[in-house]
FILUMVO-789703 format. One record per atom (N, C-alpha, C, CB): residue number from 1; residue in three letters; atom name; x, y, z. Coordinates in Angstrom, 1 decimal. Glycine has a CB too. Example, Ala and Ser with C-alpha at 12.3 -4.5 7.8 and 13.67 -1.06 7.14 Angstrom:
2
+-----+-----+------+--------+--------+--------+
|   n | res | atom |   east |  north |     up |
+-----+-----+------+--------+--------+--------+
|   1 | ALA |    N |   13.2 |   -5.7 |    7.8 |
|   1 | ALA |   CA |   12.3 |   -4.5 |    7.8 |
|   1 | ALA |    C |   13.2 |   -3.3 |    7.8 |
|   1 | ALA |   CB |   11.3 |   -4.5 |    9.0 |
|   2 | SER |    N |   12.8 |   -2.2 |    7.1 |
|   2 | SER |   CA |   13.7 |   -1.1 |    7.1 |
|   2 | SER |    C |   12.9 |    0.0 |    7.9 |
|   2 | SER |   CB |   14.1 |   -0.6 |    5.7 |
+-----+-----+------+--------+--------+--------+
END
This chain:
90
+-----+-----+------+--------+--------+--------+
|   n | res | atom |   east |  north |     up |
+-----+-----+------+--------+--------+--------+
|   1 | MET |    N |   94.1 |   85.9 |   83.6 |
|   1 | MET |   CA |   92.9 |   85.7 |   84.4 |
|   1 | MET |    C |   93.1 |   86.0 |   85.9 |
|   1 | MET |   CB |   92.4 |   84.2 |   84.2 |
|   2 | HIS |    N |   92.1 |   86.8 |   86.4 |
|   2 | HIS |   CA |   92.2 |   87.2 |   87.8 |
|   2 | HIS |    C |   90.9 |   86.7 |   88.5 |
|   2 | HIS |   CB |   92.3 |   88.7 |   87.9 |
|   3 | LEU |    N |   91.0 |   86.5 |   89.8 |
|   3 | LEU |   CA |   89.9 |   86.0 |   90.6 |
|   3 | LEU |    C |   88.9 |   87.2 |   90.7 |
|   3 | LEU |   CB |   90.3 |   85.5 |   91.9 |
|   4 | MET |    N |   87.7 |   87.0 |   90.4 |
|   4 | MET |   CA |   86.6 |   88.0 |   90.4 |
|   4 | MET |    C |   85.5 |   87.5 |   91.3 |
|   4 | MET |   CB |   86.1 |   88.3 |   89.0 |
|   5 | TYR |    N |   84.6 |   88.4 |   91.7 |
|   5 | TYR |   CA |   83.5 |   87.9 |   92.5 |
|   5 | TYR |    C |   82.2 |   88.8 |   92.2 |
|   5 | TYR |   CB |   83.8 |   88.1 |   94.0 |
|   6 | THR |    N |   81.1 |   88.2 |   92.5 |
|   6 | THR |   CA |   79.8 |   88.9 |   92.5 |
|   6 | THR |    C |   79.1 |   88.6 |   93.8 |
|   6 | THR |   CB |   78.9 |   88.4 |   91.3 |
|   7 | ILE |    N |   78.1 |   89.4 |   94.1 |
|   7 | ILE |   CA |   77.4 |   89.3 |   95.4 |
|   7 | ILE |    C |   76.0 |   88.6 |   95.1 |
|   7 | ILE |   CB |   77.1 |   90.7 |   96.1 |
|   8 | ASP |    N |   75.7 |   87.5 |   95.8 |
|   8 | ASP |   CA |   74.4 |   86.8 |   95.6 |
|   8 | ASP |    C |   73.3 |   87.5 |   96.4 |
|   8 | ASP |   CB |   74.6 |   85.3 |   96.0 |
|   9 | ALA |    N |   72.1 |   86.9 |   96.3 |
|   9 | ALA |   CA |   71.0 |   87.5 |   97.0 |
|   9 | ALA |    C |   71.1 |   87.5 |   98.5 |
|   9 | ALA |   CB |   69.7 |   86.7 |   96.6 |
|  10 | ASN |    N |   71.9 |   86.7 |   99.1 |
|  10 | ASN |   CA |   72.1 |   86.6 |  100.5 |
|  10 | ASN |    C |   73.3 |   87.6 |  101.0 |
|  10 | ASN |   CB |   72.4 |   85.2 |  101.0 |
|  11 | GLY |    N |   73.9 |   88.2 |  100.0 |
|  11 | GLY |   CA |   75.0 |   89.1 |  100.4 |
|  11 | GLY |    C |   76.4 |   88.5 |  100.5 |
|  11 | GLY |   CB |   74.7 |   89.8 |  101.7 |
|  12 | LYS |    N |   76.4 |   87.2 |  100.1 |
|  12 | LYS |   CA |   77.7 |   86.5 |  100.1 |
|  12 | LYS |    C |   78.4 |   86.6 |   98.8 |
|  12 | LYS |   CB |   77.5 |   85.0 |  100.5 |
|  13 | ARG |    N |   79.7 |   86.5 |   98.8 |
|  13 | ARG |   CA |   80.5 |   86.6 |   97.6 |
|  13 | ARG |    C |   80.5 |   85.2 |   96.8 |
|  13 | ARG |   CB |   81.9 |   87.0 |   97.9 |
|  14 | ILE |    N |   80.4 |   85.3 |   95.5 |
|  14 | ILE |   CA |   80.5 |   84.1 |   94.7 |
|  14 | ILE |    C |   81.7 |   84.4 |   93.8 |
|  14 | ILE |   CB |   79.2 |   83.8 |   93.8 |
|  15 | TYR |    N |   82.8 |   83.6 |   93.9 |
|  15 | TYR |   CA |   84.0 |   83.8 |   93.2 |
|  15 | TYR |    C |   84.0 |   83.1 |   91.8 |
|  15 | TYR |   CB |   85.2 |   83.3 |   94.0 |
|  16 | THR |    N |   84.6 |   83.7 |   90.9 |
|  16 | THR |   CA |   84.6 |   83.2 |   89.5 |
|  16 | THR |    C |   85.9 |   83.7 |   88.8 |
|  16 | THR |   CB |   83.4 |   83.6 |   88.7 |
|  17 | LEU |    N |   86.2 |   83.2 |   87.6 |
|  17 | LEU |   CA |   87.2 |   83.7 |   86.8 |
|  17 | LEU |    C |   86.7 |   84.5 |   85.6 |
|  17 | LEU |   CB |   88.1 |   82.6 |   86.3 |
|  18 | HIS |    N |   85.4 |   84.6 |   85.5 |
|  18 | HIS |   CA |   84.7 |   85.3 |   84.4 |
|  18 | HIS |    C |   84.6 |   86.8 |   84.7 |
|  18 | HIS |   CB |   83.4 |   84.7 |   84.1 |
|  19 | LYS |    N |   84.6 |   87.6 |   83.6 |
|  19 | LYS |   CA |   84.4 |   89.1 |   83.8 |
|  19 | LYS |    C |   82.9 |   89.5 |   83.9 |
|  19 | LYS |   CB |   85.0 |   89.8 |   82.6 |
|  20 | VAL |    N |   82.1 |   88.7 |   83.3 |
|  20 | VAL |   CA |   80.6 |   88.9 |   83.3 |
|  20 | VAL |    C |   79.9 |   87.6 |   83.6 |
|  20 | VAL |   CB |   80.1 |   89.6 |   82.0 |
|  21 | VAL |    N |   79.0 |   87.7 |   84.7 |
|  21 | VAL |   CA |   78.3 |   86.5 |   85.0 |
|  21 | VAL |    C |   76.8 |   86.9 |   85.0 |
|  21 | VAL |   CB |   78.7 |   85.9 |   86.4 |
|  22 | ALA |    N |   76.0 |   86.2 |   84.2 |
|  22 | ALA |   CA |   74.5 |   86.4 |   84.1 |
|  22 | ALA |    C |   74.2 |   87.9 |   83.9 |
|  22 | ALA |   CB |   73.8 |   86.0 |   85.4 |
|  23 | GLY |    N |   75.0 |   88.5 |   83.0 |
|  23 | GLY |   CA |   74.8 |   89.9 |   82.7 |
|  23 | GLY |    C |   75.3 |   90.9 |   83.7 |
|  23 | GLY |   CB |   73.4 |   90.1 |   82.4 |
|  24 | GLU |    N |   75.9 |   90.5 |   84.7 |
|  24 | GLU |   CA |   76.4 |   91.3 |   85.8 |
|  24 | GLU |    C |   77.9 |   91.4 |   85.8 |
|  24 | GLU |   CB |   75.9 |   90.9 |   87.2 |
|  25 | VAL |    N |   78.5 |   92.6 |   85.8 |
|  25 | VAL |   CA |   79.9 |   92.7 |   85.7 |
|  25 | VAL |    C |   80.5 |   92.4 |   87.1 |
|  25 | VAL |   CB |   80.3 |   94.2 |   85.3 |
|  26 | THR |    N |   81.5 |   91.5 |   87.1 |
|  26 | THR |   CA |   82.1 |   91.1 |   88.4 |
|  26 | THR |    C |   83.2 |   92.1 |   88.8 |
|  26 | THR |   CB |   82.8 |   89.7 |   88.2 |
|  27 | LYS |    N |   83.5 |   92.0 |   90.1 |
|  27 | LYS |   CA |   84.5 |   92.9 |   90.7 |
|  27 | LYS |    C |   85.8 |   92.1 |   91.0 |
|  27 | LYS |   CB |   84.0 |   93.6 |   92.0 |
|  28 | SER |    N |   86.9 |   92.8 |   91.1 |
|  28 | SER |   CA |   88.1 |   92.1 |   91.4 |
|  28 | SER |    C |   88.2 |   91.7 |   92.8 |
|  28 | SER |   CB |   89.3 |   93.1 |   91.1 |
|  29 | ALA |    N |   88.7 |   90.5 |   93.1 |
|  29 | ALA |   CA |   88.8 |   90.0 |   94.4 |
|  29 | ALA |    C |   90.1 |   90.3 |   95.1 |
|  29 | ALA |   CB |   88.5 |   88.5 |   94.4 |
|  30 | HIS |    N |   91.0 |   91.0 |   94.4 |
|  30 | HIS |   CA |   92.3 |   91.4 |   94.8 |
|  30 | HIS |    C |   92.3 |   92.8 |   95.4 |
|  30 | HIS |   CB |   93.3 |   91.2 |   93.7 |
|  31 | PRO |    N |   93.0 |   93.0 |   96.5 |
|  31 | PRO |   CA |   93.1 |   94.4 |   97.1 |
|  31 | PRO |    C |   93.9 |   95.3 |   96.2 |
|  31 | PRO |   CB |   93.7 |   94.3 |   98.5 |
|  32 | ALA |    N |   93.7 |   96.5 |   96.4 |
|  32 | ALA |   CA |   94.5 |   97.5 |   95.6 |
|  32 | ALA |    C |   96.0 |   97.4 |   96.0 |
|  32 | ALA |   CB |   94.0 |   99.0 |   95.8 |
|  33 | ARG |    N |   96.9 |   97.8 |   95.2 |
|  33 | ARG |   CA |   98.3 |   97.8 |   95.5 |
|  33 | ARG |    C |   98.6 |   98.8 |   96.5 |
|  33 | ARG |   CB |   99.2 |   98.0 |   94.2 |
|  34 | PHE |    N |   99.5 |   98.5 |   97.4 |
|  34 | PHE |   CA |  100.0 |   99.5 |   98.4 |
|  34 | PHE |    C |  101.3 |  100.0 |   97.9 |
|  34 | PHE |   CB |  100.1 |   98.9 |   99.8 |
|  35 | SER |    N |  101.5 |  101.3 |   98.0 |
|  35 | SER |   CA |  102.7 |  102.0 |   97.7 |
|  35 | SER |    C |  103.1 |  103.0 |   98.8 |
|  35 | SER |   CB |  102.6 |  102.7 |   96.3 |
|  36 | PRO |    N |  104.3 |  102.8 |   99.3 |
|  36 | PRO |   CA |  104.8 |  103.8 |  100.3 |
|  36 | PRO |    C |  104.9 |  105.2 |   99.7 |
|  36 | PRO |   CB |  106.1 |  103.4 |  100.9 |
|  37 | ASP |    N |  105.0 |  105.3 |   98.4 |
|  37 | ASP |   CA |  105.0 |  106.6 |   97.7 |
|  37 | ASP |    C |  103.6 |  106.9 |   97.2 |
|  37 | ASP |   CB |  106.0 |  106.6 |   96.5 |
|  38 | ASP |    N |  102.7 |  107.2 |   98.2 |
|  38 | ASP |   CA |  101.3 |  107.4 |   97.9 |
|  38 | ASP |    C |  101.1 |  108.8 |   97.4 |
|  38 | ASP |   CB |  100.4 |  107.1 |   99.1 |
|  39 | LYS |    N |  100.8 |  109.0 |   96.1 |
|  39 | LYS |   CA |  100.7 |  110.3 |   95.5 |
|  39 | LYS |    C |   99.4 |  111.0 |   95.9 |
|  39 | LYS |   CB |  100.7 |  110.2 |   94.0 |
|  40 | TYR |    N |   98.4 |  110.3 |   96.4 |
|  40 | TYR |   CA |   97.1 |  110.9 |   96.6 |
|  40 | TYR |    C |   96.8 |  111.0 |   98.1 |
|  40 | TYR |   CB |   96.0 |  110.2 |   95.9 |
|  41 | SER |    N |   97.7 |  110.7 |   99.0 |
|  41 | SER |   CA |   97.5 |  110.8 |  100.4 |
|  41 | SER |    C |   97.1 |  112.2 |  100.8 |
|  41 | SER |   CB |   98.7 |  110.4 |  101.2 |
|  42 | ARG |    N |   97.7 |  113.2 |  100.3 |
|  42 | ARG |   CA |   97.4 |  114.6 |  100.7 |
|  42 | ARG |    C |   96.0 |  114.9 |  100.3 |
|  42 | ARG |   CB |   98.4 |  115.5 |  100.0 |
|  43 | HIS |    N |   95.5 |  114.5 |   99.2 |
|  43 | HIS |   CA |   94.2 |  114.8 |   98.8 |
|  43 | HIS |    C |   93.1 |  114.1 |   99.6 |
|  43 | HIS |   CB |   94.0 |  114.4 |   97.3 |
|  44 | ARG |    N |   93.4 |  112.8 |  100.0 |
|  44 | ARG |   CA |   92.5 |  112.1 |  100.9 |
|  44 | ARG |    C |   92.4 |  112.9 |  102.3 |
|  44 | ARG |   CB |   92.9 |  110.7 |  101.1 |
|  45 | VAL |    N |   93.5 |  113.3 |  102.8 |
|  45 | VAL |   CA |   93.5 |  114.0 |  104.1 |
|  45 | VAL |    C |   92.8 |  115.3 |  104.0 |
|  45 | VAL |   CB |   95.0 |  114.2 |  104.6 |
|  46 | THR |    N |   93.0 |  116.0 |  102.9 |
|  46 | THR |   CA |   92.3 |  117.3 |  102.7 |
|  46 | THR |    C |   90.8 |  117.1 |  102.6 |
|  46 | THR |   CB |   92.8 |  117.9 |  101.4 |
|  47 | LEU |    N |   90.3 |  116.1 |  101.9 |
|  47 | LEU |   CA |   88.9 |  115.8 |  101.8 |
|  47 | LEU |    C |   88.3 |  115.4 |  103.2 |
|  47 | LEU |   CB |   88.6 |  114.7 |  100.8 |
|  48 | LYS |    N |   89.1 |  114.6 |  103.9 |
|  48 | LYS |   CA |   88.6 |  114.2 |  105.3 |
|  48 | LYS |    C |   88.5 |  115.4 |  106.2 |
|  48 | LYS |   CB |   89.5 |  113.1 |  105.9 |
|  49 | LYS |    N |   89.5 |  116.3 |  106.1 |
|  49 | LYS |   CA |   89.4 |  117.6 |  106.9 |
|  49 | LYS |    C |   88.2 |  118.4 |  106.5 |
|  49 | LYS |   CB |   90.7 |  118.4 |  106.7 |
|  50 | ARG |    N |   88.0 |  118.5 |  105.2 |
|  50 | ARG |   CA |   86.9 |  119.3 |  104.7 |
|  50 | ARG |    C |   85.5 |  118.8 |  105.2 |
|  50 | ARG |   CB |   86.9 |  119.4 |  103.2 |
|  51 | TYR |    N |   85.3 |  117.5 |  105.3 |
|  51 | TYR |   CA |   84.1 |  117.0 |  105.7 |
|  51 | TYR |    C |   84.0 |  116.5 |  107.1 |
|  51 | TYR |   CB |   83.7 |  115.8 |  104.7 |
|  52 | GLY |    N |   85.1 |  116.8 |  107.9 |
|  52 | GLY |   CA |   85.1 |  116.5 |  109.3 |
|  52 | GLY |    C |   85.2 |  115.0 |  109.6 |
|  52 | GLY |   CB |   83.9 |  117.0 |  109.9 |
|  53 | LEU |    N |   85.9 |  114.2 |  108.8 |
|  53 | LEU |   CA |   86.0 |  112.8 |  109.0 |
|  53 | LEU |    C |   87.3 |  112.3 |  109.7 |
|  53 | LEU |   CB |   85.9 |  112.1 |  107.7 |
|  54 | LEU |    N |   88.2 |  113.3 |  110.0 |
|  54 | LEU |   CA |   89.4 |  112.9 |  110.7 |
|  54 | LEU |    C |   89.1 |  112.5 |  112.1 |
|  54 | LEU |   CB |   90.5 |  114.0 |  110.6 |
|  55 | LEU |    N |   89.8 |  111.6 |  112.7 |
|  55 | LEU |   CA |   89.6 |  111.3 |  114.1 |
|  55 | LEU |    C |   89.8 |  112.4 |  115.1 |
|  55 | LEU |   CB |   90.5 |  110.1 |  114.5 |
|  56 | THR |    N |   90.6 |  113.4 |  114.7 |
|  56 | THR |   CA |   90.9 |  114.5 |  115.6 |
|  56 | THR |    C |   89.7 |  115.5 |  115.5 |
|  56 | THR |   CB |   92.1 |  115.2 |  115.1 |
|  57 | GLN |    N |   88.8 |  115.4 |  114.5 |
|  57 | GLN |   CA |   87.7 |  116.2 |  114.4 |
|  57 | GLN |    C |   86.4 |  115.6 |  115.0 |
|  57 | GLN |   CB |   87.4 |  116.6 |  113.0 |
|  58 | GLN |    N |   86.5 |  114.4 |  115.5 |
|  58 | GLN |   CA |   85.3 |  113.7 |  116.0 |
|  58 | GLN |    C |   85.0 |  114.2 |  117.4 |
|  58 | GLN |   CB |   85.5 |  112.2 |  116.0 |
|  59 | SER |    N |   83.8 |  114.1 |  117.8 |
|  59 | SER |   CA |   83.4 |  114.5 |  119.2 |
|  59 | SER |    C |   83.9 |  113.4 |  120.2 |
|  59 | SER |   CB |   81.9 |  114.7 |  119.4 |
|  60 | GLU |    N |   84.0 |  113.8 |  121.4 |
|  60 | GLU |   CA |   84.5 |  112.8 |  122.4 |
|  60 | GLU |    C |   83.7 |  111.6 |  122.5 |
|  60 | GLU |   CB |   84.6 |  113.5 |  123.8 |
|  61 | SER |    N |   82.3 |  111.7 |  122.4 |
|  61 | SER |   CA |   81.5 |  110.5 |  122.4 |
|  61 | SER |    C |   81.7 |  109.6 |  121.2 |
|  61 | SER |   CB |   80.0 |  110.9 |  122.5 |
|  62 | ASP |    N |   81.9 |  110.2 |  120.0 |
|  62 | ASP |   CA |   82.2 |  109.4 |  118.9 |
|  62 | ASP |    C |   83.5 |  108.7 |  119.0 |
|  62 | ASP |   CB |   82.3 |  110.3 |  117.6 |
|  63 | LEU |    N |   84.5 |  109.3 |  119.6 |
|  63 | LEU |   CA |   85.8 |  108.7 |  119.8 |
|  63 | LEU |    C |   85.7 |  107.5 |  120.8 |
|  63 | LEU |   CB |   86.9 |  109.7 |  120.3 |
|  64 | LEU |    N |   84.9 |  107.8 |  121.8 |
|  64 | LEU |   CA |   84.7 |  106.7 |  122.8 |
|  64 | LEU |    C |   84.0 |  105.5 |  122.2 |
|  64 | LEU |   CB |   83.9 |  107.2 |  124.0 |
|  65 | ARG |    N |   83.0 |  105.8 |  121.4 |
|  65 | ARG |   CA |   82.3 |  104.7 |  120.7 |
|  65 | ARG |    C |   83.2 |  103.9 |  119.8 |
|  65 | ARG |   CB |   81.1 |  105.2 |  119.9 |
|  66 | PHE |    N |   84.1 |  104.7 |  119.0 |
|  66 | PHE |   CA |   85.0 |  104.0 |  118.1 |
|  66 | PHE |    C |   86.0 |  103.2 |  118.8 |
|  66 | PHE |   CB |   85.7 |  105.1 |  117.2 |
|  67 | ALA |    N |   86.6 |  103.8 |  119.9 |
|  67 | ALA |   CA |   87.7 |  103.1 |  120.6 |
|  67 | ALA |    C |   87.2 |  102.0 |  121.4 |
|  67 | ALA |   CB |   88.4 |  104.1 |  121.5 |
|  68 | SER |    N |   86.0 |  102.1 |  121.9 |
|  68 | SER |   CA |   85.4 |  101.0 |  122.8 |
|  68 | SER |    C |   85.2 |   99.8 |  122.0 |
|  68 | SER |   CB |   84.1 |  101.5 |  123.4 |
|  69 | ARG |    N |   84.9 |   99.9 |  120.7 |
|  69 | ARG |   CA |   84.7 |   98.7 |  119.8 |
|  69 | ARG |    C |   86.0 |   97.9 |  119.7 |
|  69 | ARG |   CB |   84.2 |   99.1 |  118.4 |
|  70 | TYR |    N |   87.1 |   98.6 |  119.8 |
|  70 | TYR |   CA |   88.4 |   97.9 |  119.6 |
|  70 | TYR |    C |   89.1 |   97.7 |  120.9 |
|  70 | TYR |   CB |   89.3 |   98.6 |  118.6 |
|  71 | ALA |    N |   89.3 |   98.7 |  121.6 |
|  71 | ALA |   CA |   90.2 |   98.7 |  122.8 |
|  71 | ALA |    C |   89.5 |   97.9 |  123.9 |
|  71 | ALA |   CB |   90.5 |  100.1 |  123.3 |
|  72 | CYS |    N |   88.2 |   98.2 |  124.2 |
|  72 | CYS |   CA |   87.6 |   97.6 |  125.3 |
|  72 | CYS |    C |   87.3 |   96.1 |  125.1 |
|  72 | CYS |   CB |   86.3 |   98.2 |  125.6 |
|  73 | LYS |    N |   87.1 |   95.6 |  123.9 |
|  73 | LYS |   CA |   86.9 |   94.2 |  123.7 |
|  73 | LYS |    C |   88.2 |   93.5 |  123.9 |
|  73 | LYS |   CB |   86.4 |   94.0 |  122.3 |
|  74 | ASN |    N |   89.3 |   94.1 |  123.5 |
|  74 | ASN |   CA |   90.6 |   93.4 |  123.7 |
|  74 | ASN |    C |   91.1 |   93.5 |  125.1 |
|  74 | ASN |   CB |   91.6 |   94.1 |  122.7 |
|  75 | ALA |    N |   90.7 |   94.5 |  125.8 |
|  75 | ALA |   CA |   91.1 |   94.6 |  127.2 |
|  75 | ALA |    C |   90.2 |   94.0 |  128.2 |
|  75 | ALA |   CB |   91.3 |   96.1 |  127.6 |
|  76 | ASN |    N |   89.1 |   93.4 |  127.7 |
|  76 | ASN |   CA |   88.1 |   92.7 |  128.6 |
|  76 | ASN |    C |   87.5 |   93.6 |  129.6 |
|  76 | ASN |   CB |   88.7 |   91.5 |  129.2 |
|  77 | MET |    N |   87.2 |   94.9 |  129.2 |
|  77 | MET |   CA |   86.6 |   95.8 |  130.1 |
|  77 | MET |    C |   85.1 |   95.8 |  129.9 |
|  77 | MET |   CB |   87.2 |   97.2 |  129.9 |
|  78 | SER |    N |   84.3 |   95.9 |  131.0 |
|  78 | SER |   CA |   82.9 |   95.9 |  130.8 |
|  78 | SER |    C |   82.4 |   97.4 |  130.5 |
|  78 | SER |   CB |   82.2 |   95.5 |  132.1 |
|  79 | LEU |    N |   83.1 |   98.3 |  131.1 |
|  79 | LEU |   CA |   82.8 |   99.7 |  130.8 |
|  79 | LEU |    C |   84.1 |  100.5 |  130.5 |
|  79 | LEU |   CB |   82.0 |  100.4 |  132.0 |
|  80 | CYS |    N |   84.0 |  101.4 |  129.6 |
|  80 | CYS |   CA |   85.2 |  102.2 |  129.3 |
|  80 | CYS |    C |   84.9 |  103.6 |  129.6 |
|  80 | CYS |   CB |   85.6 |  102.0 |  127.8 |
|  81 | ASN |    N |   85.9 |  104.3 |  130.1 |
|  81 | ASN |   CA |   85.8 |  105.8 |  130.2 |
|  81 | ASN |    C |   87.0 |  106.4 |  129.5 |
|  81 | ASN |   CB |   85.7 |  106.2 |  131.7 |
|  82 | LEU |    N |   87.0 |  107.7 |  129.4 |
|  82 | LEU |   CA |   88.0 |  108.4 |  128.7 |
|  82 | LEU |    C |   89.4 |  108.1 |  129.2 |
|  82 | LEU |   CB |   87.7 |  109.9 |  128.6 |
|  83 | GLU |    N |   89.5 |  108.1 |  130.5 |
|  83 | GLU |   CA |   90.8 |  107.9 |  131.2 |
|  83 | GLU |    C |   91.4 |  106.5 |  130.8 |
|  83 | GLU |   CB |   90.8 |  108.0 |  132.7 |
|  84 | ASP |    N |   90.5 |  105.5 |  130.8 |
|  84 | ASP |   CA |   91.0 |  104.1 |  130.4 |
|  84 | ASP |    C |   91.5 |  104.1 |  128.9 |
|  84 | ASP |   CB |   89.8 |  103.1 |  130.5 |
|  85 | LEU |    N |   90.8 |  104.8 |  128.1 |
|  85 | LEU |   CA |   91.2 |  104.8 |  126.7 |
|  85 | LEU |    C |   92.4 |  105.6 |  126.5 |
|  85 | LEU |   CB |   90.0 |  105.4 |  125.8 |
|  86 | LYS |    N |   92.6 |  106.7 |  127.2 |
|  86 | LYS |   CA |   93.9 |  107.5 |  127.1 |
|  86 | LYS |    C |   95.1 |  106.6 |  127.5 |
|  86 | LYS |   CB |   93.8 |  108.7 |  128.0 |
|  87 | VAL |    N |   94.9 |  105.8 |  128.6 |
|  87 | VAL |   CA |   96.0 |  104.9 |  129.0 |
|  87 | VAL |    C |   96.3 |  103.9 |  127.9 |
|  87 | VAL |   CB |   95.7 |  104.3 |  130.4 |
|  88 | LEU |    N |   95.2 |  103.3 |  127.4 |
|  88 | LEU |   CA |   95.4 |  102.3 |  126.3 |
|  88 | LEU |    C |   96.1 |  102.9 |  125.1 |
|  88 | LEU |   CB |   94.1 |  101.7 |  126.0 |
|  89 | GLY |    N |   95.8 |  104.1 |  124.8 |
|  89 | GLY |   CA |   96.3 |  104.8 |  123.6 |
|  89 | GLY |    C |   97.8 |  105.1 |  123.7 |
|  89 | GLY |   CB |   95.6 |  105.9 |  123.2 |
|  90 | GLN |    N |   98.4 |  105.2 |  124.9 |
|  90 | GLN |   CA |   99.7 |  105.6 |  125.1 |
|  90 | GLN |    C |  100.7 |  104.5 |  124.9 |
|  90 | GLN |   CB |   99.9 |  106.2 |  126.5 |
+-----+-----+------+--------+--------+--------+
END
């Protein structure tokens, strides 16, 4: 038996040990296993390159928006500019 969950009407998880609840198939509540010998890493990177999803392929404004969510909140900055983010990234 593994811990499973379903999503209720409010979007919250309801945990159970059953595989099917009220005719709805439940999902596993456990994360996927991590392996340092990741056989499919190359394929994920190839797909991200193909569809422009790598961080190196993002525009400067997208990177600023992404970095500002994490770096600026932690550094207590009211405004972030590219130079601030470059310093934080080093």
